[in-house]
N, C-alpha and C positions, 0 to 999 in steps of 0.2 A: 504494500500500500504506500502511496505517496503522501507525505506530510508536509504542510506548510508551516515553517518555523519563522517567527518574527523575533529578531534580536536587537535590543537597544544597546549601543556601545558608545564609549567615549570616543570622540572624533580625534583620534591620534594616529600617527604613522605606525604602520605595522599591525594594526588590529585585524584587518582582513586576512593578512598573511598568517597570523597565528590561528585564526579560525579555520582557514583552508588547510593549514598544516594539521590541525586536530583531526579533521575529516580524513585527510590523506593517510595519516599514521594508523588510523583504524580501518582503512580500506573502504571507506564509504564514499559514495558518489554524491555530488551536489548537481541535481538535474537543472536547476534554475537558480539564478542569483541576481539580486538587485540591491544596490546600495545607494543611499542618498541621505541628505540632512533630514533630521526629525523635527518635531515641533519645538524643541528646546535648543538653544544655541550651544554648540560644543558636543552635541549628541547626534549620532547617525543611526538609521534603521537599516538593518540587513534582513532581507526577506529571502528565504531559501526554500526550495522544494527538494525534499530528501526522501528517497525510498527507505522503507523499514517498517518493522512491526512496532507495537506499543513499547515493548521492552527495549528495543534498540533506540527509539526516540527518547525514552526516559533516560537511558544511559548517556546519550549525546547531550541532553539538556543538563545533566549533572556535570558533565565534562566542560560544557560551555561556561557554566557558572564559575568554574575554577580559574578561568582566564581572567587576568587582571582588569582589563578594560570593559568587561561585559557587565552591563547594568541590569538587564532583564531579558529573560528568554520566555517566549510564549508559543506553544503549539496551537495554532489557530485552525487546524484541520477541521474540527467539528464545531467551530464557532461560526455563527452567521457572519459572513464578511462580504465586503465589496472587494472583488478581485479584478485586476486589470493587467493587460500587457500591451505593449506597443510593438508593431511590426511594420517594417518597410519591405515591400515586394516589388521587384522589377520584373514586369511581365512582357512577353512578346506581344506587340499590338501594331499590326500593319493597318493600312487604310481599309483593308477587307474586313478585319475583325475588331477594329478599335471600338466601335460603338457597342458591340456586344460585351467587350471587356469592361467598358465604363458602366453599362447597365448592371452587370453582375456586381461590380464594385459598389454601386449605389445601394443594392439590396443589403449589403453588409455595412453600409454607412462608412465605406472607405473613401478617403479623399485622394484625388490625383494631385501629386506634389511635384511631378516632373513629367515632361513629354518630350519624346524624340521622334524621329521618323519611323522607327520600328519598335518602340517600346513605351510603356507607361510605368512610372513609379508610383505606387500607392502607399498611403499611410492608413493603417488599420489599428484601431484601439478597441479593446473589449476583453471579455473573459477568455481564458485559454481555449475553450471549446470553439469559440468564434474563429480563433486563429487557425485551428486545424481545418475547420469547415471551408474557409475562404481559400486556403492552399489547395484543398482537394478540388474545389470548383474551378480555380484558375490554372491548375496544373496542365490541363489539356492544351492551353495556349503556349505553354513553355515558360517556366520560371527561370529567369537569368540569375537573379540573386535574391537572397532572403536575409534580412537582419532582424533579430527579434530580441526584445529585452526579456529579462526575467519577470516572473509574476510579482506584483506588489499587492498587498492586501491590508485592509484595516477592518477591525470588527465593526459591525453595524451597531450603532447606539440604540436603534429601535429594537434590536434583537430579532427582527423578522428574518426568517430563513427563506430566501428566494427559491432555493432548490425545492423546499417543501411546497411553496406556493405554485411552482411550475408543475409539480406532480399532481396537485389538486386540479389545476386547469386541464391537464391531460385527461383526467377521469371524467370531466364534464362533457 
């Protein structure tokens, strides 16, 4: 199972290296990684997607807390969260199929951010499932390049679980 771990750290040189080293020493993979300033000056938030069972994640959490600059570790996997990723896609788009590529991009609320004679570069923002879906749809045109950020997530203050709401809507 994949877990989403949110880690607040002091914004100092070498913190990310120590965290990555911790994972490497234990033979764990980080599938997704995003780092940026948090709500407080001098603090950064690291969001990681890590495969493992509950026991492995609990052990990693304990190990993370032992690192000097780690302030807080939170496994938000089962917490209702707002999750987003950013992806840039460079897609083959000639005069023959350009309008079809643009129409499909609009369905996913993707923005065209660059145009050339034979390609379009799209900006896509959304949940990880949306990223997979648009890649599958546009793959038939030929993808030249893909750049994707790691997942970022913040718990929902409302506590509303949108996955639960989606499942209810599907039953109706």
